[in-house]
PQR file with spaces between the fields and no chain letter, atoms N, CA, C, O and H, PARSE charges and radii, in Angstrom:
ATOM       1  N    MET     1       0.860   -1.406   -0.076 -0.4000 1.5000
ATOM       2  CA   MET     1      -0.091    0.054   -0.153 -0.0000 2.0000
ATOM       3  C    MET     1       0.795    1.299    0.023  0.5500 1.7000
ATOM       4  O    MET     1       1.738    1.332    0.814 -0.5500 1.4000
ATOM       5  N    GLU     2       0.469    2.204   -0.678 -0.4000 1.5000
ATOM       6  CA   GLU     2       1.241    3.339   -1.024 -0.0000 2.0000
ATOM       7  C    GLU     2       0.574    4.556    0.123  0.5500 1.7000
ATOM       8  O    GLU     2      -0.604    4.888    0.253 -0.5500 1.4000
ATOM       9  H    GLU     2      -0.297    2.177   -1.320  0.4000 1.0000
ATOM      10  N    ILE     3       1.631    4.988    0.768 -0.4000 1.5000
ATOM      11  CA   ILE     3       1.358    6.406    1.430 -0.0000 2.0000
ATOM      12  C    ILE     3       1.055    7.679    0.641  0.5500 1.7000
ATOM      13  O    ILE     3       1.831    7.996   -0.260 -0.5500 1.4000
ATOM      14  H    ILE     3       2.588    4.718    0.662  0.4000 1.0000
ATOM      15  N    ILE     4      -0.004    8.424    0.910 -0.4000 1.5000
ATOM      16  CA   ILE     4      -0.002    9.724    0.192 -0.0000 2.0000
ATOM      17  C    ILE     4      -0.228   10.619    1.443  0.5500 1.7000
ATOM      18  O    ILE     4      -0.725   10.231    2.500 -0.5500 1.4000
ATOM      19  H    ILE     4      -0.634    8.166    1.643  0.4000 1.0000
ATOM      20  N    GLN     5       0.177   11.775    1.190 -0.4000 1.5000
ATOM      21  CA   GLN     5      -0.012   12.992    2.197 -0.0000 2.0000
ATOM      22  C    GLN     5      -1.014   13.758    1.474  0.5500 1.7000
ATOM      23  O    GLN     5      -0.896   13.915    0.258 -0.5500 1.4000
ATOM      24  H    GLN     5       0.580   12.091    0.331  0.4000 1.0000
ATOM      25  N    ILE     6      -1.939   14.220    2.088 -0.4000 1.5000
ATOM      26  CA   ILE     6      -2.886   15.394    1.908 -0.0000 2.0000
ATOM      27  C    ILE     6      -3.019   16.279    2.949  0.5500 1.7000
ATOM      28  O    ILE     6      -3.311   15.988    4.109 -0.5500 1.4000
ATOM      29  H    ILE     6      -2.035   14.093    3.075  0.4000 1.0000
ATOM      30  N    ASP     7      -2.769   17.499    2.444 -0.4000 1.5000
ATOM      31  CA   ASP     7      -2.608   18.616    3.712 -0.0000 2.0000
ATOM      32  C    ASP     7      -1.779   18.243    4.749  0.5500 1.7000
ATOM      33  O    ASP     7      -2.135   18.689    5.840 -0.5500 1.4000
ATOM      34  H    ASP     7      -2.533   17.735    1.502  0.4000 1.0000
ATOM      35  N    GLY     8      -0.746   17.537    4.748 -0.4000 1.5000
ATOM      36  CA   GLY     8       0.150   17.120    5.706 -0.0000 2.0000
ATOM      37  C    GLY     8      -0.400   15.802    6.399  0.5500 1.7000
ATOM      38  O    GLY     8       0.268   15.353    7.330 -0.5500 1.4000
ATOM      39  H    GLY     8      -0.457   17.175    3.862  0.4000 1.0000
ATOM      40  N    LEU     9      -1.680   15.079    5.983 -0.4000 1.5000
ATOM      41  CA   LEU     9      -2.128   13.949    6.869 -0.0000 2.0000
ATOM      42  C    LEU     9      -1.407   12.898    5.939  0.5500 1.7000
ATOM      43  O    LEU     9      -1.190   13.062    4.739 -0.5500 1.4000
ATOM      44  H    LEU     9      -2.222   15.444    5.226  0.4000 1.0000
ATOM      45  N    GLU    10      -1.109   11.917    6.607 -0.4000 1.5000
ATOM      46  CA   GLU    10      -0.577   10.522    5.863 -0.0000 2.0000
ATOM      47  C    GLU    10      -1.880    9.640    5.855  0.5500 1.7000
ATOM      48  O    GLU    10      -2.584    9.315    6.811 -0.5500 1.4000
ATOM      49  H    GLU    10      -1.284   11.784    7.583  0.4000 1.0000
ATOM      50  N    VAL    11      -2.029    9.294    4.314 -0.4000 1.5000
ATOM      51  CA   VAL    11      -3.277    8.513    4.057 -0.0000 2.0000
ATOM      52  C    VAL    11      -2.890    7.378    3.295  0.5500 1.7000
ATOM      53  O    VAL    11      -2.112    7.415    2.341 -0.5500 1.4000
ATOM      54  H    VAL    11      -1.457    9.558    3.538  0.4000 1.0000
ATOM      55  N    ILE    12      -3.520    6.253    3.797 -0.4000 1.5000
ATOM      56  CA   ILE    12      -3.562    4.876    2.717 -0.0000 2.0000
ATOM      57  C    ILE    12      -4.858    4.718    2.166  0.5500 1.7000
ATOM      58  O    ILE    12      -5.817    4.356    2.848 -0.5500 1.4000
ATOM      59  H    ILE    12      -4.151    6.223    4.571  0.4000 1.0000
ATOM      60  N    PRO    13      -4.927    4.992    0.881 -0.5600 1.5000
ATOM      61  CA   PRO    13      -6.055    4.828    0.148  0.2800 2.0000
ATOM      62  C    PRO    13      -6.333    3.469   -0.259  0.5500 1.7000
ATOM      63  O    PRO    13      -5.411    2.654   -0.265 -0.5500 1.4000
ATOM      64  N    SER    14      -7.649    3.093   -0.643 -0.4000 1.5000
ATOM      65  CA   SER    14      -7.849    2.129   -1.270 -0.0000 2.0000
ATOM      66  C    SER    14      -7.472    1.766   -2.569  0.5500 1.7000
ATOM      67  O    SER    14      -7.307    0.647   -3.055 -0.5500 1.4000
ATOM      68  H    SER    14      -8.399    3.755   -0.638  0.4000 1.0000
ATOM      69  N    LEU    15      -7.339    3.120   -3.158 -0.4000 1.5000
ATOM      70  CA   LEU    15      -7.154    3.173   -4.626 -0.0000 2.0000
ATOM      71  C    LEU    15      -6.582    4.676   -4.955  0.5500 1.7000
ATOM      72  O    LEU    15      -7.154    5.699   -4.578 -0.5500 1.4000
ATOM      73  H    LEU    15      -7.473    4.029   -2.763  0.4000 1.0000
ATOM      74  N    PHE    16      -5.248    4.649   -5.787 -0.4000 1.5000
ATOM      75  CA   PHE    16      -5.000    6.017   -5.968 -0.0000 2.0000
ATOM      76  C    PHE    16      -4.238    5.746   -7.379  0.5500 1.7000
ATOM      77  O    PHE    16      -3.390    4.887   -7.618 -0.5500 1.4000
ATOM      78  H    PHE    16      -4.783    3.818   -6.092  0.4000 1.0000
ATOM      79  N    ASN    17      -4.878    6.891   -8.384 -0.4000 1.5000
ATOM      80  CA   ASN    17      -4.490    7.079   -9.641 -0.0000 2.0000
ATOM      81  C    ASN    17      -4.191    8.323   -9.993  0.5500 1.7000
ATOM      82  O    ASN    17      -5.024    9.177   -9.688 -0.5500 1.4000
ATOM      83  H    ASN    17      -5.568    7.589   -8.190  0.4000 1.0000
ATOM      84  N    SER    18      -3.282    8.643  -10.522 -0.4000 1.5000
ATOM      85  CA   SER    18      -3.001   10.174  -11.092 -0.0000 2.0000
ATOM      86  C    SER    18      -2.634   10.296  -12.480  0.5500 1.7000
ATOM      87  O    SER    18      -1.787    9.632  -13.077 -0.5500 1.4000
ATOM      88  H    SER    18      -2.606    7.949  -10.770  0.4000 1.0000
ATOM      89  N    TYR    19      -3.546   11.450  -13.037 -0.4000 1.5000
ATOM      90  CA   TYR    19      -3.272   11.497  -14.477 -0.0000 2.0000
ATOM      91  C    TYR    19      -2.683   12.861  -14.721  0.5500 1.7000
ATOM      92  O    TYR    19      -2.216   13.521  -13.792 -0.5500 1.4000
ATOM      93  H    TYR    19      -4.234   11.989  -12.552  0.4000 1.0000
ATOM      94  N    ASP    20      -2.701   13.283  -15.959 -0.4000 1.5000
ATOM      95  CA   ASP    20      -2.147   14.677  -16.105 -0.0000 2.0000
ATOM      96  C    ASP    20      -2.546   15.647  -15.047  0.5500 1.7000
ATOM      97  O    ASP    20      -1.582   16.143  -14.463 -0.5500 1.4000
ATOM      98  H    ASP    20      -3.080   12.747  -16.713  0.4000 1.0000
ATOM      99  N    GLU    21      -3.625   16.010  -14.684 -0.4000 1.5000
ATOM     100  CA   GLU    21      -4.282   16.870  -13.987 -0.0000 2.0000
ATOM     101  C    GLU    21      -5.378   16.561  -13.249  0.5500 1.7000
ATOM     102  O    GLU    21      -6.142   17.422  -12.812 -0.5500 1.4000
ATOM     103  H    GLU    21      -4.408   15.607  -15.159  0.4000 1.0000
ATOM     104  N    LEU    22      -5.543   15.124  -13.039 -0.4000 1.5000
ATOM     105  CA   LEU    22      -6.729   14.433  -12.222 -0.0000 2.0000
ATOM     106  C    LEU    22      -6.063   13.428  -11.296  0.5500 1.7000
ATOM     107  O    LEU    22      -4.995   12.850  -11.497 -0.5500 1.4000
ATOM     108  H    LEU    22      -4.922   14.425  -13.394  0.4000 1.0000
ATOM     109  N    ILE    23      -6.662   13.346  -10.520 -0.4000 1.5000
ATOM     110  CA   ILE    23      -6.194   12.433   -9.379 -0.0000 2.0000
ATOM     111  C    ILE    23      -7.756   11.587   -8.960  0.5500 1.7000
ATOM     112  O    ILE    23      -8.806   12.176   -8.706 -0.5500 1.4000
ATOM     113  H    ILE    23      -7.530   13.816  -10.357  0.4000 1.0000
ATOM     114  N    ASN    24      -7.587   10.265   -8.971 -0.4000 1.5000
ATOM     115  CA   ASN    24      -8.932    9.481   -8.534 -0.0000 2.0000
ATOM     116  C    ASN    24      -8.481    8.787   -7.328  0.5500 1.7000
ATOM     117  O    ASN    24      -7.514    8.066   -7.574 -0.5500 1.4000
ATOM     118  H    ASN    24      -6.734    9.786   -9.177  0.4000 1.0000
ATOM     119  N    ILE    25      -8.891    8.762   -6.003 -0.4000 1.5000
ATOM     120  CA   ILE    25      -8.840    8.560   -4.784 -0.0000 2.0000
ATOM     121  C    ILE    25      -9.819    7.841   -4.108  0.5500 1.7000
ATOM     122  O    ILE    25     -10.854    8.461   -3.864 -0.5500 1.4000
ATOM     123  H    ILE    25      -9.676    9.348   -5.803  0.4000 1.0000
ATOM     124  N    GLU    26      -9.733    6.504   -3.689 -0.4000 1.5000
ATOM     125  CA   GLU    26     -10.673    6.082   -3.078 -0.0000 2.0000
ATOM     126  C    GLU    26     -10.604    5.735   -1.709  0.5500 1.7000
ATOM     127  O    GLU    26      -9.760    4.881   -1.439 -0.5500 1.4000
ATOM     128  H    GLU    26      -8.892    6.000   -3.887  0.4000 1.0000
ATOM     129  N    LEU    27     -11.419    6.275   -0.588 -0.4000 1.5000
ATOM     130  CA   LEU    27     -11.249    6.252    0.674 -0.0000 2.0000
ATOM     131  C    LEU    27     -12.330    5.369    1.423  0.5500 1.7000
ATOM     132  O    LEU    27     -13.437    5.107    0.952 -0.5500 1.4000
ATOM     133  H    LEU    27     -12.105    6.969   -0.807  0.4000 1.0000
ATOM     134  N    GLN    28     -11.818    4.912    2.757 -0.4000 1.5000
ATOM     135  CA   GLN    28     -13.013    4.391    3.552 -0.0000 2.0000
ATOM     136  C    GLN    28     -13.841    5.576    4.008  0.5500 1.7000
ATOM     137  O    GLN    28     -13.457    6.745    4.037 -0.5500 1.4000
ATOM     138  H    GLN    28     -10.919    5.125    3.139  0.4000 1.0000
ATOM     139  N    GLN    29     -14.828    5.190    4.301 -0.4000 1.5000
ATOM     140  CA   GLN    29     -15.993    6.138    4.918 -0.0000 2.0000
ATOM     141  C    GLN    29     -15.361    6.687    6.305  0.5500 1.7000
ATOM     142  O    GLN    29     -15.796    7.797    6.610 -0.5500 1.4000
ATOM     143  H    GLN    29     -15.140    4.241    4.278  0.4000 1.0000
ATOM     144  N    GLU    30     -14.480    6.166    7.148 -0.4000 1.5000
ATOM     145  CA   GLU    30     -14.248    6.755    8.191 -0.0000 2.0000
ATOM     146  C    GLU    30     -12.835    7.687    8.153  0.5500 1.7000
ATOM     147  O    GLU    30     -12.248    8.215    9.097 -0.5500 1.4000
ATOM     148  H    GLU    30     -14.126    5.264    6.899  0.4000 1.0000
ATOM     149  N    GLN    31     -12.549    7.690    6.895 -0.4000 1.5000
ATOM     150  CA   GLN    31     -11.285    8.536    6.674 -0.0000 2.0000
ATOM     151  C    GLN    31     -11.743    9.929    6.117  0.5500 1.7000
ATOM     152  O    GLN    31     -11.233   11.004    6.434 -0.5500 1.4000
ATOM     153  H    GLN    31     -13.026    7.260    6.128  0.4000 1.0000
ATOM     154  N    ILE    32     -12.625    9.777    5.371 -0.4000 1.5000
ATOM     155  CA   ILE    32     -13.078   11.210    4.782 -0.0000 2.0000
ATOM     156  C    ILE    32     -13.239   12.157    5.501  0.5500 1.7000
ATOM     157  O    ILE    32     -12.644   13.075    4.935 -0.5500 1.4000
ATOM     158  H    ILE    32     -13.039    8.903    5.114  0.4000 1.0000
ATOM     159  N    SER    33     -13.792   12.627    6.654 -0.4000 1.5000
ATOM     160  CA   SER    33     -13.818   13.714    7.424 -0.0000 2.0000
ATOM     161  C    SER    33     -12.607   14.081    7.794  0.5500 1.7000
ATOM     162  O    SER    33     -12.509   15.291    8.001 -0.5500 1.4000
ATOM     163  H    SER    33     -14.275   11.882    7.114  0.4000 1.0000
ATOM     164  N    SER    34     -11.599   13.423    7.957 -0.4000 1.5000
ATOM     165  CA   SER    34     -10.160   13.811    8.674 -0.0000 2.0000
ATOM     166  C    SER    34      -9.455   14.143    7.446  0.5500 1.7000
ATOM     167  O    SER    34      -8.644   15.069    7.445 -0.5500 1.4000
ATOM     168  H    SER    34     -11.678   12.441    7.788  0.4000 1.0000
ATOM     169  N    VAL    35      -9.716   13.414    6.328 -0.4000 1.5000
ATOM     170  CA   VAL    35      -8.593   13.822    4.920 -0.0000 2.0000
ATOM     171  C    VAL    35      -9.389   14.906    4.136  0.5500 1.7000
ATOM     172  O    VAL    35      -8.677   15.734    3.568 -0.5500 1.4000
ATOM     173  H    VAL    35     -10.375   12.662    6.329  0.4000 1.0000
ATOM     174  N    PHE    36     -10.527   15.031    4.021 -0.4000 1.5000
ATOM     175  CA   PHE    36     -11.207   16.295    3.548 -0.0000 2.0000
ATOM     176  C    PHE    36     -11.982   16.870    4.270  0.5500 1.7000
ATOM     177  O    PHE    36     -13.169   16.636    4.043 -0.5500 1.4000
ATOM     178  H    PHE    36     -11.106   14.358    4.483  0.4000 1.0000
ATOM     179  N    PRO    37     -11.697   17.706    5.259 -0.5600 1.5000
ATOM     180  CA   PRO    37     -12.263   18.473    6.266  0.2800 2.0000
ATOM     181  C    PRO    37     -13.087   19.765    5.396  0.5500 1.7000
ATOM     182  O    PRO    37     -12.669   20.110    4.290 -0.5500 1.4000
ATOM     183  N    ASN    38     -14.199   20.369    5.985 -0.4000 1.5000
ATOM     184  CA   ASN    38     -14.480   21.640    5.256 -0.0000 2.0000
ATOM     185  C    ASN    38     -13.521   22.721    5.809  0.5500 1.7000
ATOM     186  O    ASN    38     -13.115   22.944    6.950 -0.5500 1.4000
ATOM     187  H    ASN    38     -14.538   20.088    6.883  0.4000 1.0000
ATOM     188  N    LYS    39     -13.294   23.325    4.600 -0.4000 1.5000
ATOM     189  CA   LYS    39     -12.489   24.602    4.644 -0.0000 2.0000
ATOM     190  C    LYS    39     -13.197   25.887    4.665  0.5500 1.7000
ATOM     191  O    LYS    39     -14.282   25.951    4.088 -0.5500 1.4000
ATOM     192  H    LYS    39     -13.624   23.144    3.674  0.4000 1.0000
ATOM     193  N    GLU    40     -12.879   26.572    5.059 -0.4000 1.5000
ATOM     194  CA   GLU    40     -13.458   28.041    4.907 -0.0000 2.0000
ATOM     195  C    GLU    40     -12.869   28.998    3.902  0.5500 1.7000
ATOM     196  O    GLU    40     -13.542   29.725    3.172 -0.5500 1.4000
ATOM     197  H    GLU    40     -11.997   26.520    5.528  0.4000 1.0000
ATOM     198  N    THR    41     -11.540   28.933    3.929 -0.4000 1.5000
ATOM     199  CA   THR    41     -10.886   29.831    3.008 -0.0000 2.0000
ATOM     200  C    THR    41     -10.353   29.275    1.636  0.5500 1.7000
ATOM     201  O    THR    41     -10.124   30.040    0.699 -0.5500 1.4000
ATOM     202  H    THR    41     -10.993   28.342    4.522  0.4000 1.0000
ATOM     203  N    THR    42     -10.201   28.179    1.567 -0.4000 1.5000
ATOM     204  CA   THR    42     -10.033   27.230    0.442 -0.0000 2.0000
ATOM     205  C    THR    42     -10.431   25.969    0.007  0.5500 1.7000
ATOM     206  O    THR    42     -10.541   25.168    0.936 -0.5500 1.4000
ATOM     207  H    THR    42     -10.386   27.557    2.328  0.4000 1.0000
ATOM     208  N    LEU    43     -10.685   25.521   -1.112 -0.4000 1.5000
ATOM     209  CA   LEU    43     -11.411   24.456   -1.352 -0.0000 2.0000
ATOM     210  C    LEU    43     -10.287   23.341   -1.903  0.5500 1.7000
ATOM     211  O    LEU    43     -10.637   22.208   -2.233 -0.5500 1.4000
ATOM     212  H    LEU    43     -10.596   26.171   -1.867  0.4000 1.0000
ATOM     213  N    SER    44      -8.938   23.780   -1.960 -0.4000 1.5000
ATOM     214  CA   SER    44      -7.802   22.978   -2.588 -0.0000 2.0000
ATOM     215  C    SER    44      -7.054   22.121   -1.606  0.5500 1.7000
ATOM     216  O    SER    44      -6.819   22.739   -0.567 -0.5500 1.4000
ATOM     217  H    SER    44      -8.653   24.700   -1.691  0.4000 1.0000
ATOM     218  N    TYR    45      -6.625   20.928   -1.618 -0.4000 1.5000
ATOM     219  CA   TYR    45      -5.914   20.266   -0.961 -0.0000 2.0000
ATOM     220  C    TYR    45      -4.564   20.161   -1.424  0.5500 1.7000
ATOM     221  O    TYR    45      -4.427   20.151   -2.648 -0.5500 1.4000
ATOM     222  H    TYR    45      -6.816   20.427   -2.462  0.4000 1.0000
ATOM     223  N    ALA    46      -3.486   20.077   -0.681 -0.4000 1.5000
ATOM     224  CA   ALA    46      -2.175   19.609   -1.134 -0.0000 2.0000
ATOM     225  C    ALA    46      -1.719   18.339   -1.206  0.5500 1.7000
ATOM     226  O    ALA    46      -1.786   17.689   -0.163 -0.5500 1.4000
ATOM     227  H    ALA    46      -3.597   20.086    0.313  0.4000 1.0000
ATOM     228  N    PHE    47      -1.215   17.748   -2.291 -0.4000 1.5000
ATOM     229  CA   PHE    47      -0.971   16.306   -2.449 -0.0000 2.0000
ATOM     230  C    PHE    47       0.469   16.125   -2.684  0.5500 1.7000
ATOM     231  O    PHE    47       1.060   16.764   -3.555 -0.5500 1.4000
ATOM     232  H    PHE    47      -1.161   18.276   -3.139  0.4000 1.0000
ATOM     233  N    VAL    48       1.198   15.029   -1.714 -0.4000 1.5000
ATOM     234  CA   VAL    48       2.563   14.851   -1.840 -0.0000 2.0000
ATOM     235  C    VAL    48       2.517   13.285   -1.835  0.5500 1.7000
ATOM     236  O    VAL    48       1.876   12.663   -0.988 -0.5500 1.4000
ATOM     237  H    VAL    48       0.718   14.510   -1.007  0.4000 1.0000
ATOM     238  N    LYS    49       3.288   12.647   -2.902 -0.4000 1.5000
ATOM     239  CA   LYS    49       3.519   11.119   -2.824 -0.0000 2.0000
ATOM     240  C    LYS    49       4.876   11.065   -3.303  0.5500 1.7000
ATOM     241  O    LYS    49       5.411   11.758   -4.169 -0.5500 1.4000
ATOM     242  H    LYS    49       3.808   13.152   -3.590  0.4000 1.0000
ATOM     243  N    ALA    50       5.502    9.818   -2.369 -0.4000 1.5000
ATOM     244  CA   ALA    50       6.847    9.428   -2.024 -0.0000 2.0000
ATOM     245  C    ALA    50       7.860   11.010   -1.880  0.5500 1.7000
ATOM     246  O    ALA    50       8.892   11.231   -2.514 -0.5500 1.4000
ATOM     247  H    ALA    50       5.068    9.255   -1.666  0.4000 1.0000
ATOM     248  N    GLY    51       7.305   11.800   -1.030 -0.4000 1.5000
ATOM     249  CA   GLY    51       8.207   13.120   -0.976 -0.0000 2.0000
ATOM     250  C    GLY    51       8.143   14.135   -2.089  0.5500 1.7000
ATOM     251  O    GLY    51       8.897   15.106   -2.029 -0.5500 1.4000
ATOM     252  H    GLY    51       6.467   11.620   -0.515  0.4000 1.0000
ATOM     253  N    ILE    52       7.353   14.005   -3.046 -0.4000 1.5000
ATOM     254  CA   ILE    52       7.350   14.831   -4.308 -0.0000 2.0000
ATOM     255  C    ILE    52       5.761   15.492   -4.200  0.5500 1.7000
ATOM     256  O    ILE    52       4.756   14.804   -4.023 -0.5500 1.4000
ATOM     257  H    ILE    52       6.740   13.217   -3.095  0.4000 1.0000
ATOM     258  N    SER    53       5.773   16.785   -4.327 -0.4000 1.5000
ATOM     259  CA   SER    53       4.671   17.570   -4.391 -0.0000 2.0000
ATOM     260  C    SER    53       4.022   17.303   -5.522  0.5500 1.7000
ATOM     261  O    SER    53       4.668   17.334   -6.569 -0.5500 1.4000
ATOM     262  H    SER    53       6.590   17.344   -4.470  0.4000 1.0000
ATOM     263  N    LEU    54       2.614   16.986   -5.547 -0.4000 1.5000
ATOM     264  CA   LEU    54       1.923   16.677   -6.831 -0.0000 2.0000
ATOM     265  C    LEU    54       1.100   17.945   -7.130  0.5500 1.7000
ATOM     266  O    LEU    54       0.483   17.970   -8.195 -0.5500 1.4000
ATOM     267  H    LEU    54       2.089   16.961   -4.697  0.4000 1.0000
ATOM     268  N    GLY    55       1.025   19.070   -6.239 -0.4000 1.5000
ATOM     269  CA   GLY    55       0.412   20.172   -6.363 -0.0000 2.0000
ATOM     270  C    GLY    55      -0.956   20.274   -5.520  0.5500 1.7000
ATOM     271  O    GLY    55      -1.276   19.418   -4.695 -0.5500 1.4000
ATOM     272  H    GLY    55       1.527   19.049   -5.374  0.4000 1.0000
ATOM     273  N    TYR    56      -1.775   21.480   -5.831 -0.4000 1.5000
ATOM     274  CA   TYR    56      -2.990   21.341   -5.068 -0.0000 2.0000
ATOM     275  C    TYR    56      -3.988   21.019   -5.949  0.5500 1.7000
ATOM     276  O    TYR    56      -3.852   21.317   -7.136 -0.5500 1.4000
ATOM     277  H    TYR    56      -1.515   22.176   -6.500  0.4000 1.0000
ATOM     278  N    TYR    57      -5.251   20.295   -5.442 -0.4000 1.5000
ATOM     279  CA   TYR    57      -6.299   19.772   -6.244 -0.0000 2.0000
ATOM     280  C    TYR    57      -7.337   19.916   -5.483  0.5500 1.7000
ATOM     281  O    TYR    57      -7.282   19.871   -4.254 -0.5500 1.4000
ATOM     282  H    TYR    57      -5.361   20.053   -4.479  0.4000 1.0000
ATOM     283  N    LYS    58      -8.468   20.120   -6.213 -0.4000 1.5000
ATOM     284  CA   LYS    58      -9.972   20.825   -5.829 -0.0000 2.0000
ATOM     285  C    LYS    58     -10.767   19.136   -6.237  0.5500 1.7000
ATOM     286  O    LYS    58     -10.569   18.327   -7.143 -0.5500 1.4000
ATOM     287  H    LYS    58      -8.513   20.157   -7.211  0.4000 1.0000
ATOM     288  N    ILE    59     -11.689   19.170   -5.077 -0.4000 1.5000
ATOM     289  CA   ILE    59     -12.699   17.912   -5.325 -0.0000 2.0000
ATOM     290  C    ILE    59     -13.641   18.179   -6.638  0.5500 1.7000
ATOM     291  O    ILE    59     -14.341   19.189   -6.560 -0.5500 1.4000
ATOM     292  H    ILE    59     -11.849   19.828   -4.341  0.4000 1.0000
ATOM     293  N    LEU    60     -13.718   17.608   -7.514 -0.4000 1.5000
ATOM     294  CA   LEU    60     -14.558   17.428   -8.511 -0.0000 2.0000
ATOM     295  C    LEU    60     -16.083   16.856   -8.473  0.5500 1.7000
ATOM     296  O    LEU    60     -17.121   17.378   -8.881 -0.5500 1.4000
ATOM     297  H    LEU    60     -13.149   16.788   -7.577  0.4000 1.0000
ATOM     298  N    SER    61     -15.821   15.402   -7.743 -0.4000 1.5000
ATOM     299  CA   SER    61     -16.786   14.788   -7.593 -0.0000 2.0000
ATOM     300  C    SER    61     -16.712   13.615   -6.585  0.5500 1.7000
ATOM     301  O    SER    61     -15.591   13.138   -6.405 -0.5500 1.4000
ATOM     302  H    SER    61     -14.978   14.978   -7.412  0.4000 1.0000
ATOM     303  N    ALA    62     -17.788   13.069   -5.881 -0.4000 1.5000
ATOM     304  CA   ALA    62     -17.505   11.984   -5.075 -0.0000 2.0000
ATOM     305  C    ALA    62     -18.694   11.105   -5.314  0.5500 1.7000
ATOM     306  O    ALA    62     -19.875   11.452   -5.291 -0.5500 1.4000
ATOM     307  H    ALA    62     -18.699   13.457   -6.027  0.4000 1.0000
ATOM     308  N    LYS    63     -18.074    9.598   -5.610 -0.4000 1.5000
ATOM     309  CA   LYS    63     -19.211    8.694   -5.911 -0.0000 2.0000
ATOM     310  C    LYS    63     -19.187    7.558   -4.707  0.5500 1.7000
ATOM     311  O    LYS    63     -18.092    7.223   -4.256 -0.5500 1.4000
ATOM     312  H    LYS    63     -17.115    9.315   -5.629  0.4000 1.0000
ATOM     313  N    LEU    64     -20.095    7.118   -4.320 -0.4000 1.5000
ATOM     314  CA   LEU    64     -20.104    6.324   -3.234 -0.0000 2.0000
ATOM     315  C    LEU    64     -19.938    4.720   -3.887  0.5500 1.7000
ATOM     316  O    LEU    64     -20.876    4.272   -4.546 -0.5500 1.4000
ATOM     317  H    LEU    64     -20.985    7.390   -4.686  0.4000 1.0000
ATOM     318  N    GLN    65     -18.979    4.078   -3.717 -0.4000 1.5000
ATOM     319  CA   GLN    65     -18.723    2.875   -4.362 -0.0000 2.0000
ATOM     320  C    GLN    65     -19.460    1.641   -3.616  0.5500 1.7000
ATOM     321  O    GLN    65     -19.940    0.692   -4.236 -0.5500 1.4000
ATOM     322  H    GLN    65     -18.217    4.442   -3.182  0.4000 1.0000
ATOM     323  N    SER    66     -19.485    1.758   -2.374 -0.4000 1.5000
ATOM     324  CA   SER    66     -20.148    0.828   -1.535 -0.0000 2.0000
ATOM     325  C    SER    66     -20.490    1.331   -0.129  0.5500 1.7000
ATOM     326  O    SER    66     -20.223    2.508    0.114 -0.5500 1.4000
ATOM     327  H    SER    66     -19.095    2.529   -1.871  0.4000 1.0000
ATOM     328  N    SER    67     -21.012    0.628    0.760 -0.4000 1.5000
ATOM     329  CA   SER    67     -21.290    1.192    2.057 -0.0000 2.0000
ATOM     330  C    SER    67     -19.933    1.580    2.962  0.5500 1.7000
ATOM     331  O    SER    67     -19.989    2.114    4.069 -0.5500 1.4000
ATOM     332  H    SER    67     -21.230   -0.328    0.563  0.4000 1.0000
ATOM     333  N    LYS    68     -19.093    1.320    2.484 -0.4000 1.5000
ATOM     334  CA   LYS    68     -17.587    1.229    2.958 -0.0000 2.0000
ATOM     335  C    LYS    68     -16.672    2.127    2.491  0.5500 1.7000
ATOM     336  O    LYS    68     -15.753    2.542    3.197 -0.5500 1.4000
ATOM     337  H    LYS    68     -19.047    0.886    1.585  0.4000 1.0000
ATOM     338  N    ARG    69     -16.883    2.531    1.124 -0.4000 1.5000
ATOM     339  CA   ARG    69     -15.809    3.493    0.388 -0.0000 2.0000
ATOM     340  C    ARG    69     -16.277    4.187   -0.638  0.5500 1.7000
ATOM     341  O    ARG    69     -17.178    3.717   -1.333 -0.5500 1.4000
ATOM     342  H    ARG    69     -17.629    2.194    0.550  0.4000 1.0000
ATOM     343  N    THR    70     -15.662    5.575   -0.917 -0.4000 1.5000
ATOM     344  CA   THR    70     -15.948    6.548   -1.677 -0.0000 2.0000
ATOM     345  C    THR    70     -14.900    7.004   -2.483  0.5500 1.7000
ATOM     346  O    THR    70     -13.832    7.344   -1.973 -0.5500 1.4000
ATOM     347  H    THR    70     -14.931    5.956   -0.353  0.4000 1.0000
ATOM     348  N    LEU    71     -15.156    7.061   -4.076 -0.4000 1.5000
ATOM     349  CA   LEU    71     -14.103    7.224   -4.924 -0.0000 2.0000
ATOM     350  C    LEU    71     -14.303    8.930   -5.300  0.5500 1.7000
ATOM     351  O    LEU    71     -15.336    9.426   -5.751 -0.5500 1.4000
ATOM     352  H    LEU    71     -16.023    6.785   -4.490  0.4000 1.0000
ATOM     353  N    PHE    72     -13.235    9.540   -5.035 -0.4000 1.5000
ATOM     354  CA   PHE    72     -13.112   11.066   -5.334 -0.0000 2.0000
ATOM     355  C    PHE    72     -12.319   11.176   -6.474  0.5500 1.7000
ATOM     356  O    PHE    72     -11.415   10.388   -6.755 -0.5500 1.4000
ATOM     357  H    PHE    72     -12.396    9.137   -4.669  0.4000 1.0000
ATOM     358  N    THR    73     -12.726   12.378   -7.293 -0.4000 1.5000
ATOM     359  CA   THR    73     -11.889   12.526   -8.519 -0.0000 2.0000
ATOM     360  C    THR    73     -11.623   14.156   -8.313  0.5500 1.7000
ATOM     361  O    THR    73     -12.511   15.007   -8.252 -0.5500 1.4000
ATOM     362  H    THR    73     -13.460   13.018   -7.066  0.4000 1.0000
ATOM     363  N    LEU    74     -10.380   14.357   -8.232 -0.4000 1.5000
ATOM     364  CA   LEU    74      -9.965   15.759   -8.045 -0.0000 2.0000
ATOM     365  C    LEU    74      -9.125   16.551   -9.037  0.5500 1.7000
ATOM     366  O    LEU    74      -8.218   15.849   -9.481 -0.5500 1.4000
ATOM     367  H    LEU    74      -9.659   13.666   -8.282  0.4000 1.0000
ATOM     368  N    HIS    75      -9.136   17.843   -9.548 -0.4000 1.5000
ATOM     369  CA   HIS    75      -8.538   18.342  -10.624 -0.0000 2.0000
ATOM     370  C    HIS    75      -7.374   19.485  -10.058  0.5500 1.7000
ATOM     371  O    HIS    75      -7.465   20.261   -9.107 -0.5500 1.4000
ATOM     372  H    HIS    75      -9.874   18.414   -9.187  0.4000 1.0000
ATOM     373  N    LYS    76      -6.544   19.329  -10.774 -0.4000 1.5000
ATOM     374  CA   LYS    76      -5.228   20.377  -10.332 -0.0000 2.0000
ATOM     375  C    LYS    76      -5.680   21.682  -10.466  0.5500 1.7000
ATOM     376  O    LYS    76      -6.424   22.056  -11.373 -0.5500 1.4000
ATOM     377  H    LYS    76      -6.470   18.699  -11.547  0.4000 1.0000
ATOM     378  N    GLN    77      -5.200   22.446   -9.490 -0.4000 1.5000
ATOM     379  CA   GLN    77      -5.565   23.947   -9.503 -0.0000 2.0000
ATOM     380  C    GLN    77      -4.403   24.756   -9.948  0.5500 1.7000
ATOM     381  O    GLN    77      -4.496   25.981  -10.025 -0.5500 1.4000
ATOM     382  H    GLN    77      -4.595   22.142   -8.753  0.4000 1.0000
């Protein structure tokens, strides 16, 4: 399993795929509120993989995959 940092928080996603300017990440339901908390000033989240900054991403969509997992699609800002 690979570890991704999102706004400094280490996360082990069920699925992680990155494309040119898109990220698909699947998270367990209990991870979502700590990984993607509501923000008042910005809607972007900083992603780091293997110590390399991937940039800031904004959530485009969230699709419930099962009662335990949600797939998020994010776009680079």
